[in-house]
C-alpha positions in Angstrom: -61.6 -67.1 178.4 -62.0 -63.8 176.6 -65.5 -62.7 175.8 -67.8 -59.7 175.2 -70.8 -59.0 177.5 -74.2 -57.7 176.2 -72.9 -54.1 176.6 -70.1 -54.7 174.2 -67.4 -54.6 176.8 -64.5 -57.0 176.8 -64.6 -59.4 179.7 -62.7 -62.3 181.2 -65.0 -65.2 182.1 -65.0 -68.7 183.5 -67.5 -71.0 185.2 -67.7 -68.9 188.3 -68.2 -65.4 186.9 -66.8 -62.6 184.8 -64.5 -59.6 185.1 -64.4 -56.4 183.1 -61.0 -56.0 181.5 -59.0 -52.8 181.1 -56.5 -53.3 178.3 -55.3 -49.7 178.0 -51.8 -50.5 179.2 -51.7 -54.2 178.4 -49.0 -55.7 176.3 -48.9 -59.2 174.6 -46.3 -61.7 175.5 -44.7 -62.3 173.0 -45.4 -59.1 171.2 -47.2 -59.7 167.9 -46.6 -63.4 168.4 -50.2 -64.6 168.3 -53.8 -63.4 168.0 -56.2 -62.9 170.8 -59.9 -62.9 170.0 -63.1 -63.3 171.9 -63.6 -67.0 172.5 -60.0 -67.9 173.1 -58.2 -68.9 176.3 -55.5 -66.6 177.7 -53.4 -66.0 180.8 -53.5 -62.4 182.1 -51.4 -60.6 184.7 -52.7 -57.4 186.3 -54.4 -55.8 189.3 -58.0 -55.7 190.4 -59.2 -52.1 190.9 -61.8 -50.7 193.3 -64.3 -50.0 190.5 -64.4 -53.8 189.8 -62.2 -53.6 186.7 -59.2 -55.8 186.2 -56.3 -53.7 184.8 -54.2 -56.0 182.6 -50.5 -55.6 182.5 -49.5 -58.5 180.3 -51.5 -61.2 178.4 -50.2 -64.5 176.9 -51.3 -67.7 175.4 -51.4 -71.0 177.3 -48.6 -73.2 176.3 -49.4 -76.4 174.2 -48.5 -79.8 175.4 -46.3 -81.9 173.2 -47.5 -85.2 172.0 -44.9 -87.1 174.0 -46.1 -85.3 177.2 -49.7 -86.3 176.5 -48.6 -89.9 176.0 -47.3 -90.1 179.5 -50.9 -89.6 180.8 -53.1 -90.9 178.0 -50.8 -93.3 176.3 -53.4 -96.1 176.6 -56.1 -94.2 174.8 -57.0 -94.8 171.2 -58.1 -91.3 170.1 -58.8 -92.2 166.4 -60.5 -95.5 167.0 -58.2 -97.3 164.6 -56.5 -99.6 167.1 -53.4 -97.4 167.6 -52.9 -96.0 171.1 -51.1 -92.7 171.7 -48.0 -94.3 173.3 -47.3 -96.2 170.0 -46.3 -93.0 168.3 -43.7 -92.1 171.0 -40.9 -93.7 172.9 -42.6 -92.9 176.2 -42.9 -95.8 178.6 -42.9 -99.0 176.6 -43.5 -97.2 173.3 -46.6 -99.3 172.6 -44.7 -102.5 173.0 -43.5 -104.6 170.1 -46.4 -103.5 167.9 -45.6 -99.9 168.4 -41.9 -100.4 167.6 -42.7 -102.3 164.5 -45.1 -99.6 163.3 -42.6 -96.8 163.9 -40.0 -98.8 162.1 -42.3 -99.3 159.1 -42.9 -95.5 159.0 -39.2 -94.8 158.8 -38.4 -97.4 156.1 -41.3 -96.4 153.8 -39.3 -93.5 152.4 -41.2 -93.5 149.1 -44.6 -92.9 150.8 -46.0 -89.4 150.0 -49.1 -87.4 150.6 -50.1 -84.6 148.3 -52.2 -81.7 149.4 -53.8 -79.3 146.8 -55.7 -76.3 148.2 -58.5 -74.2 146.7 -59.2 -76.4 143.7 -61.7 -74.2 142.0 -63.0 -76.3 139.2 -64.9 -73.4 137.6 -61.8 -71.1 137.6 -59.6 -70.6 134.5 -56.6 -72.8 134.4 -57.5 -75.1 137.4 -58.1 -78.2 135.3 -54.9 -77.6 133.3 -52.9 -77.1 136.5 -54.5 -80.2 138.0 -53.5 -82.2 134.9 -49.9 -81.0 135.4 -49.9 -82.3 138.9 -51.4 -85.7 137.9 -48.9 -86.1 135.1 -46.0 -85.6 137.5 -47.3 -88.3 139.8 -48.6 -90.7 137.1 -45.5 -93.0 137.0 -44.9 -92.8 140.8 -48.3 -92.4 142.4 -48.5 -91.0 145.9 -50.2 -92.9 148.7 -52.8 -90.1 149.3 -53.8 -87.1 147.3 -56.1 -84.6 149.1 -58.0 -82.0 147.1 -59.4 -79.2 149.3 -62.2 -76.8 148.4 -63.6 -74.4 147.7 -64.4 -76.4 144.5 -66.2 -73.4 143.0 -65.4 -69.7 143.1 -69.0 -68.7 143.8 -71.3 -70.4 146.3 -73.5 -73.0 144.7 -76.7 -71.2 145.8 -75.6 -68.1 144.0 -74.1 -69.6 140.9 -77.2 -71.1 139.5 -77.9 -74.4 141.3 -76.7 -78.0 141.5 -76.7 -78.8 137.8 -73.6 -76.6 137.1 -71.9 -77.8 140.2 -72.3 -81.4 139.1 -70.9 -80.6 135.6 -67.7 -79.3 137.2 -67.2 -82.7 139.0 -68.0 -84.5 135.8 -65.2 -82.6 134.1 -62.9 -83.6 136.9 -64.0 -87.2 136.4 -63.1 -87.0 132.7 -59.7 -85.7 133.7 -59.1 -88.4 136.3 -60.1 -91.1 133.7 -57.0 -90.1 131.7 -54.7 -91.3 134.5 -55.7 -95.0 135.2 -52.4 -95.8 136.9 -52.9 -93.0 139.4 -56.5 -93.7 140.2 -55.7 -97.4 140.6 -53.1 -96.8 143.2 -53.9 -93.6 145.0 -56.6 -92.7 147.5 -58.1 -89.3 146.7 -59.7 -87.4 149.5 -62.0 -84.4 148.8 -62.5 -81.9 151.6 -65.3 -79.3 151.1 -65.1 -75.5 151.7 -67.6 -72.8 152.5 -68.8 -72.6 148.8 -69.6 -76.3 148.5 -73.1 -77.9 149.1 -75.3 -78.1 150.9 -74.4 -75.5 153.5 -73.5 -72.9 150.8 -77.0 -73.0 149.4 -78.2 -71.2 152.5 -75.1 -69.3 153.5 -74.1 -67.9 150.1 -70.5 -68.7 150.8 -70.2 -67.1 154.2 -69.0 -68.9 157.3 -71.1 -72.0 158.2 -71.0 -74.3 161.2 -68.0 -76.5 161.8 -67.5 -79.4 161.4 -69.4 -79.9 158.2 -70.4 -82.9 156.1 -68.7 -84.0 153.0 -69.9 -83.3 149.4 -73.3 -85.1 148.8 -73.3 -88.3 146.7 -75.5 -86.8 144.1 -72.5 -84.8 142.7 -69.9 -87.6 143.0 -71.4 -90.5 141.1 -69.3 -90.2 138.0 -66.0 -89.8 139.9 -66.8 -92.9 141.9 -67.3 -94.9 138.6 -63.8 -93.8 137.4 -62.2 -95.3 140.6 -64.4 -98.4 140.3 -63.2 -99.1 136.8 -59.6 -98.4 137.9 -59.9 -100.9 140.7 -61.2 -103.6 138.4 -58.1 -103.2 136.2 -55.6 -103.4 139.1 -53.4 -106.4 138.8 -52.4 -106.7 142.4 -56.0 -106.9 143.7 -55.9 -103.4 145.2 -57.1 -100.1 143.8 -57.5 -96.4 144.4 -60.4 -94.9 146.2 -62.3 -91.6 146.3 -63.2 -90.5 149.8 -65.6 -87.6 150.4 -64.4 -86.4 153.8 -65.8 -84.0 156.3 -64.2 -80.6 157.1 -62.1 -81.0 159.2 -61.0 -84.7 158.8 -58.2 -86.9 160.1 -55.9 -89.3 158.4 -54.2 -92.1 160.3 -50.9 -93.6 159.0 -49.4 -96.3 161.2 -48.8 -94.3 164.4 -49.1 -90.8 162.9 -52.2 -88.6 163.0 -52.8 -85.9 160.4 -55.6 -83.3 160.7 -56.9 -81.6 157.6 -59.0 -78.4 157.8 -60.1 -75.9 155.2 -61.0 -72.6 156.7 -60.4 -68.8 156.1 -59.0 -68.6 159.6 -56.4 -65.8 159.0 -59.0 -63.3 157.8 -61.3 -64.1 160.7 -58.4 -63.7 163.2 -57.5 -60.3 161.7 -61.1 -59.1 161.9 -61.7 -60.3 165.4 -58.2 -59.8 166.9 -57.6 -57.4 169.9 -54.9 -54.8 169.5 -52.5 -54.2 172.4 -50.1 -51.4 173.2 -46.6 -51.8 171.8 -44.0 -52.7 174.4 -40.8 -50.5 174.2 -38.7 -53.2 175.8 -40.2 -56.6 174.8 -39.0 -59.5 176.9 -37.0 -62.3 175.3 -39.2 -65.3 174.4 -38.2 -68.9 174.5 -40.9 -70.5 172.3 -39.9 -69.0 169.0 -40.0 -70.8 165.7 -36.8 -70.5 163.7 -36.8 -70.4 160.0 -35.0 -73.2 158.2 -32.9 -72.5 155.0 -35.5 -74.3 153.0 -38.3 -71.9 154.0 -39.8 -73.9 156.9 -39.7 -73.0 160.5 -38.8 -75.2 163.4 -39.3 -74.9 167.1 -36.1 -76.2 168.6 -35.7 -73.7 171.5 -33.2 -71.5 169.6 -33.1 -67.8 169.4 -35.1 -66.1 166.6 -33.4 -63.8 164.2 -34.4 -60.2 164.2 -37.9 -59.7 163.0 -36.8 -57.2 160.4 -34.9 -60.0 158.7 -37.8 -62.4 158.6 -40.3 -62.3 155.7 -43.7 -60.9 156.5 -45.4 -64.1 155.3 -43.2 -66.2 157.5 -44.0 -64.1 160.6 -47.7 -64.3 159.8 -47.5 -68.1 159.4 -45.7 -68.4 162.8 -48.3 -66.2 164.4 -51.2 -68.3 163.0 -49.6 -71.6 164.0 -48.8 -70.5 167.5 -52.4 -69.2 168.0 -54.1 -72.4 166.7 -51.8 -74.8 168.6 -51.7 -72.8 171.8 -55.5 -72.8 171.8 -55.7 -76.5 171.0 -58.7 -75.8 168.7 -59.3 -75.3 165.0 -61.9 -72.6 165.9 -60.7 -70.3 168.7 -63.6 -67.9 168.2 -66.9 -67.1 169.9 -70.1 -68.8 168.6 -71.2 -65.5 167.0 -68.0 -65.4 164.9 -67.8 -69.1 164.0 -70.8 -71.3 164.9 -70.0 -74.9 166.0 -72.1 -78.0 166.1 -71.7 -79.0 169.8 -72.5 -82.6 169.2 -69.2 -82.8 167.2 -67.2 -80.2 169.0 -64.5 -82.7 169.8 -63.7 -83.0 166.1 -62.2 -79.4 166.2 -59.9 -80.2 169.1 -56.1 -80.5 168.7 -55.4 -82.5 171.9 -53.2 -84.4 171.8 -51.3 -82.5 169.2 -51.3 -84.3 165.9 -48.1 -85.2 164.1 -49.1 -82.9 161.2 -51.8 -80.3 160.6 -52.9 -79.2 157.1 -54.5 -75.8 157.6 -55.7 -74.7 154.1 -56.2 -71.0 153.9 -56.0 -69.5 150.4 -55.5 -66.0 151.8 -51.9 -67.0 152.8 -48.9 -68.1 150.8 -47.9 -71.7 151.2 -45.8 -72.5 154.2 -44.5 -75.5 156.3 -43.9 -74.7 160.0 -43.1 -76.9 162.9 -44.1 -75.9 166.5 -43.9 -78.1 169.6 -43.4 -81.2 167.4 -46.5 -80.5 165.3 -45.7 -79.9 161.6 -48.3 -77.4 160.2 -48.7 -76.9 156.4 -50.7 -74.6 154.2 -50.9 -75.5 150.5 -52.3 -72.1 149.7 -54.1 -71.5 146.5 -53.4 -74.2 143.8 -53.4 -71.8 140.8 -51.9 -68.4 141.0 -49.9 -66.3 138.6 -49.8 -69.1 136.1 -48.2 -71.4 138.6 -49.5 -74.7 140.0 -48.3 -75.2 143.6 -49.0 -77.8 146.3 -47.6 -79.4 149.4 -45.9 -82.8 149.4 -45.7 -84.5 152.8 -43.3 -87.4 153.5 -44.4 -89.4 156.6 -41.0 -91.0 156.9 -39.4 -87.6 157.7 -42.5 -85.9 159.1 -41.9 -82.9 156.9 -43.7 -81.3 154.0 -42.3 -79.2 151.2 -43.9 -76.8 148.7 -43.8 -78.0 145.1 -44.2 -75.5 142.3 -44.6 -76.5 138.7 -42.3 -74.0 136.9 -39.7 -74.0 134.3 -37.2 -73.3 137.1 -37.9 -76.8 138.5 -37.1 -78.2 135.0 -33.8 -76.2 134.9 -32.7 -77.5 138.3 -33.8 -81.0 137.5 -32.1 -80.9 134.1 -28.9 -79.5 135.7 -28.9 -82.5 138.1 -29.5 -84.8 135.2 -26.6 -83.3 133.3 -24.3 -83.8 136.3 -25.3 -87.4 136.7 -25.0 -88.0 133.0 -21.4 -86.7 132.9 -20.6 -89.0 135.9 -22.1 -91.9 134.0 -20.1 -91.1 130.9 -16.9 -91.0 133.0 -17.7 -94.3 134.6 -18.4 -95.9 131.2 -15.2 -94.4 129.8 -13.4 -96.2 132.7 -14.8 -99.5 131.5 -14.4 -99.1 127.7 -11.6 -96.6 127.2 -7.9 -97.2 126.6 -5.4 -98.0 129.3 -4.8 -94.3 130.1 -8.3 -93.8 131.3 -10.1 -97.1 131.9 -10.5 -98.9 135.2 -7.5 -101.2 135.9 -9.1 -103.4 138.5 -10.3 -106.2 136.1 -6.8 -106.3 134.5 -4.6 -106.7 137.5 -3.8 -109.4 140.1 -2.5 -109.1 143.6 0.8 -110.7 142.5 1.5 -107.7 140.2 2.3 -105.6 143.3 5.0 -105.8 145.8 3.8 -107.0 149.3 3.0 -104.2 151.7 6.3 -102.6 152.6 7.5 -99.6 154.5 10.0 -98.6 151.8 9.0 -100.1 148.4 6.1 -99.1 146.2 4.7 -100.3 142.8 3.7 -97.7 140.3 1.6 -98.3 137.1 2.6 -96.4 133.9 0.6 -96.4 130.7 3.1 -96.1 127.8 2.1 -95.2 124.3 2.7 -98.0 121.9 5.5 -96.2 119.9 7.4 -95.3 123.1 7.6 -98.8 124.6 11.2 -99.3 123.6 12.1 -95.9 125.0 10.4 -96.8 128.3 12.4 -100.0 128.7 15.7 -98.1 128.0 15.1 -95.1 130.3 12.7 -96.0 133.2 15.7 -96.9 135.5 17.2 -93.5 135.1 14.0 -91.4 135.7 14.7 -91.1 139.4 17.1 -92.6 142.0 16.5 -95.9 143.7 14.5 -97.6 141.0 14.6 -101.4 141.3 16.5 -102.7 138.3 14.6 -104.8 135.8 11.4 -104.4 137.8 9.2 -103.1 135.0 6.9 -105.7 133.6 4.1 -105.4 131.0 0.7 -106.2 132.5 -1.8 -105.4 129.8 -1.9 -103.7 126.3 -4.4 -102.4 123.8 -4.2 -100.7 120.4 -2.8 -97.4 121.9 -1.0 -98.2 125.2 0.9 -100.8 127.1 0.6 -100.9 130.9 3.9 -101.4 132.8 4.6 -101.8 136.4 7.7 -100.5 138.1 9.0 -100.8 141.7 11.0 -98.1 143.5 11.5 -96.6 146.9 8.5 -94.5 148.2 10.5 -91.4 148.9 11.3 -91.0 145.2 7.8 -91.8 143.9 6.7 -88.2 143.3 10.0 -87.4 141.4 9.5 -90.5 139.2 5.9 -89.6 138.4 6.9 -86.0 137.4 9.7 -87.1 135.1 7.5 -89.8 133.6 4.9 -87.2 132.6 7.6 -85.0 131.2 8.6 -88.0 129.0 5.0 -88.4 127.7 4.2 -91.4 129.8 0.9 -91.6 131.7 1.1 -92.6 135.4 -2.0 -94.3 136.7 -3.1 -94.0 140.3 -4.2 -97.4 141.6 -4.2 -99.1 145.0 -4.9 -102.8 145.1 -8.1 -103.9 146.8 -9.8 -107.3 146.9 -13.2 -105.7 146.3 -12.2 -103.1 143.7 -13.9 -104.9 140.8 -17.2 -105.3 142.8 -17.0 -101.6 143.8 -16.6 -100.4 140.3 -19.5 -102.6 139.1 -21.7 -101.3 141.9 -20.8 -97.7 141.2 -21.7 -98.2 137.5 -25.1 -99.8 138.4 -25.9 -97.0 140.9 -25.0 -94.2 138.5 -26.9 -95.8 135.7 -30.0 -96.2 137.8 -29.8 -92.6 139.1 -29.5 -91.4 135.5 -32.6 -93.3 134.4 -34.6 -92.0 137.3 -33.6 -88.4 136.7 -34.2 -88.7 133.0 -37.7 -89.9 133.7 -38.2 -86.9 136.1 -36.9 -84.4 133.5 -39.1 -85.9 130.8 -42.2 -85.9 133.0 -41.6 -82.2 134.0 -40.9 -81.2 130.4 -44.1 -82.7 129.2 -46.0 -81.0 131.9 -44.6 -77.6 131.3 -44.7 -77.8 127.5 -48.3 -76.5 127.3 -47.6 -73.6 129.6 -44.5 -72.6 127.7 -46.3 -72.8 124.4 -49.1 -70.7 125.7 -46.7 -68.0 126.8 -44.9 -68.1 123.5 -48.2 -67.7 121.6 -49.1 -64.8 123.9 -45.9 -63.0 123.1 -46.7 -63.4 119.4 -50.1 -62.0 119.9 -48.7 -59.0 121.8 -46.2 -58.4 118.9 -49.0 -58.4 116.3 -51.0 -55.9 118.5 -48.0 -53.5 118.8 -47.2 -53.7 115.1 -50.8 -53.0 114.2 -50.9 -49.9 116.5 -47.7 -48.6 115.0 -48.9 -49.2 111.4 -52.6 -48.3 111.5 -52.6 -45.9 114.5 -55.6 -45.1 116.7 -58.4 -45.9 117.3 -57.9 -49.6 117.5 -60.0 -50.6 114.6 -58.4 -53.9 113.5 -59.0 -57.6 114.0 -56.5 -60.3 115.1 -56.9 -63.9 114.0 -55.0 -67.2 114.0 -54.8 -69.3 110.9 -53.6 -72.9 111.1 -52.2 -74.5 107.9 -49.5 -76.9 106.9 -46.2 -76.4 105.1 -47.7 -77.4 101.8 -50.5 -74.9 101.8 -48.6 -72.0 103.6 -47.6 -70.2 100.3 -51.1 -70.5 98.9 -52.6 -69.1 102.1 -50.2 -66.2 102.0 -51.2 -65.4 98.5 -54.9 -65.5 99.4 -54.3 -63.1 102.2 -52.4 -60.7 100.0 -55.2 -60.8 97.4 -57.8 -60.1 100.1 -56.1 -57.3 101.9 -53.8 -55.7 99.3 -55.8 -52.5 99.4 -54.4 -51.8 102.9 -50.9 -51.5 101.4 -51.6 -48.3 99.4 -48.9 -47.8 96.7 -46.9 -50.8 97.8 -49.2 -53.2 95.9 -50.6 -52.8 92.3 -51.8 -55.0 89.5 -50.2 -56.1 86.3 -51.8 -56.1 82.9 -53.5 -59.5 83.6 -55.0 -58.2 86.9 -52.7 -60.2 89.2 -51.4 -58.7 92.5 -47.9 -57.1 91.9 -45.6 -56.1 94.8 -44.4 -52.5 94.2 -42.9 -52.1 97.7 -39.3 -51.9 96.4 -37.0 -51.2 99.3 -39.9 -50.5 101.7 -39.6 -54.0 103.2 -35.9 -53.4 104.1 -36.7 -50.0 105.6 -39.5 -51.6 107.7 -37.0 -54.1 109.1 -38.9 -57.0 107.5 -37.7 -59.5 105.0 -41.0 -59.2 103.1 -43.5 -56.3 103.3 -47.2 -57.2 103.7 -50.3 -55.1 103.7 -51.1 -56.5 107.1 -49.2 -57.5 110.2 -48.5 -61.1 110.5 -45.9 -63.5 112.0 -45.3 -67.2 111.2 -44.4 -69.8 113.7 -44.3 -73.6 113.6 -46.3 -75.6 116.1 -45.1 -79.1 115.3 
C-alpha cells in the first residue's frame, strides 16, 4: 500500500514494515490509465538500493476479480443477506440450482423493468423542481421500478445556509411535486441518497468531506414526503404501493440475483488532488485490459484493442480512468484516512468484492457516462440540471446496461420521426385492407383453387384491370406474350374501379407478360398463395397499430414535458428583442423599464390605446393632439421607414400564449 511517513516522504508499507520509494524514473502501467494515491494498493517493480531506498521502474494496479471467478470460491455466501447466494447470479457450478436458474430467467424476461438514477438533485437551485417535474411526467404513464434521487439536495451545506427550517421547506416543496403524480408514487420505490451538504454531518463539516459510510437523511425532514406515499399506497387498487426509502451513502440494491451499489462522492476531484504524477514513457507497452468505446457512447471491456487516445474524447478517457481505479482497488474510498475518513465499524460497506453487477458512482464534476469493466457496469448520472437540460441515467436490469437520457427537443424530433415512419406504415397497411383491387391485400379474396398446382413450368398471375378495359383485356391477354394458356383468364373479384383476373402461362414468359400488361394500363399484382397469409396480414396490422399508439403516447408525453422549456426560451427571445430595440431607439445609458402585460383579445386594443396615451410624449413629433385633445398619430411614413407596420412611442411586441 502507498503511504506517506511523518516526514512527508512517499513510502510502500505492509504489515511487516515500510520502504522509502524513489519514483524519479517510475512509469505507470498503463500510462495515464488510472490514479495512484496514498492509501491505495499497487504493484511495483524496481531495485532495492544501498541507501535503503526502493527505486521504482514501473507501477501498476492489482487486477480485479470478475464476479464469475469470485463465485467459484464464495458461491455459497449470501453477501447481501437477502437469501441470494453469489452462485445464483452466474452459471458457475450448479448456477444456484433450480432457484438460481428461475431467478436469472425472470431477470431476462422482465424487459420493461427500469431503474432511474438522478444525480445532484439540488432542491434550492433554479430549475431543479421544473426539471424533476419533466422527468416525472415522462414516467407517469409507465412508472419505473425504482427511482433513485442522489444528493446533494442543497447547493450550500445546511449548517451554512441558515438551519434545518429551510432544509425542511425544500423537501416539503418536493412532497408537493410528488403529490401531483399519484400513479408514479403508487407504483415506484423512491430512494434518497444523501451527499456531503445534507444533514446532519454537514452541520459540522460545512459541506467538506465527512466520514463514509454515512446515515440517511433524518426523519424530521421527510415526514411530509412519507405521507404522500402513504396516501398513494391507500389508493392502489392491486394492494401494492410505492415507497420512499432514505438510504445510507453508499447503499446497495438487490434485484433477483443482481447487486447494484449506489454511491454519491466527489471522488474525481479528490483523486486529482491526491494523485501521484509519474514520468511519461516514450514507448508505452501495449495493454490488454482496455475498455473500448461503444458507438452509443459507453465503453466495454471485451479484451479488444483500444483506439488511439487522440481519437477518444477526454471525458471518456477520464471515465475509464476513474472506473479502472475504483474497481482495481475494490473500494469506494481508495484514500488515506487523512484524505477521506472512514467509520471502521462499517468499513465493509465500502468494499467492492465481489464485483457488483452495476455501480452507480454519482460525481457531478464529471459528465454522465456508462462504462463496463470486468463485467461490472459503472454509471454516472452527473448533474441533473445543466445548461437548461435535464439528464439522468436509465438502467435496464434485463440487459444489464444503462443509457443516458436527456430531456431535449432533439429527443422529441427523433421520437416524432419514428412516429411518422410508423404512421406511414400503418396508413399503408390500412390502405391494403380498405383500398381498391390495385392496392389492397388480396389474401381475403382468393382461394387455393384459384391458382394452378405447384409446377415447374406453369405460373398463375393476377392482374387488376380497370373497369372500362375489361373487354379489351379479354380480347388481348392471350397475345401479350407467347405461351399463354388459352381461356385461362378468370374473374376473381371486382369493385367499383377494378376487376381482378387470373391468367396462367409458362414461367419463362412471365416477366415479358407483366411488362406488356403495364404498357396496356393493366396493373399486375404480386401475390404468392399461403395458407396463413390472412392471419399474417391481420397480425401485421395489429402490431403496427399497437406500435403507433405507443409512439404517439411517447411523443405526446415528451411534447408536454418540453412545452414549458420551449415557451420560456421563446419568451426570452422576445425580451432580448425588446432590449435591443430599446437601446437602438433611446441610446445609452440604459434608463428604461421592461414589463410584461397580460390581456385578452377583447381588451388588447383598449390596452394599446391606454399605453399610447400614457407614453405618447416619448414619440416627439410623431404624436400630437387634435382639437378635442385626443391622441393623433402624425408619424406618416415613419412606421414604414422603421420596418414596422405601426409606429409606437415605445418598444413593444405582441405574442399569443393560448
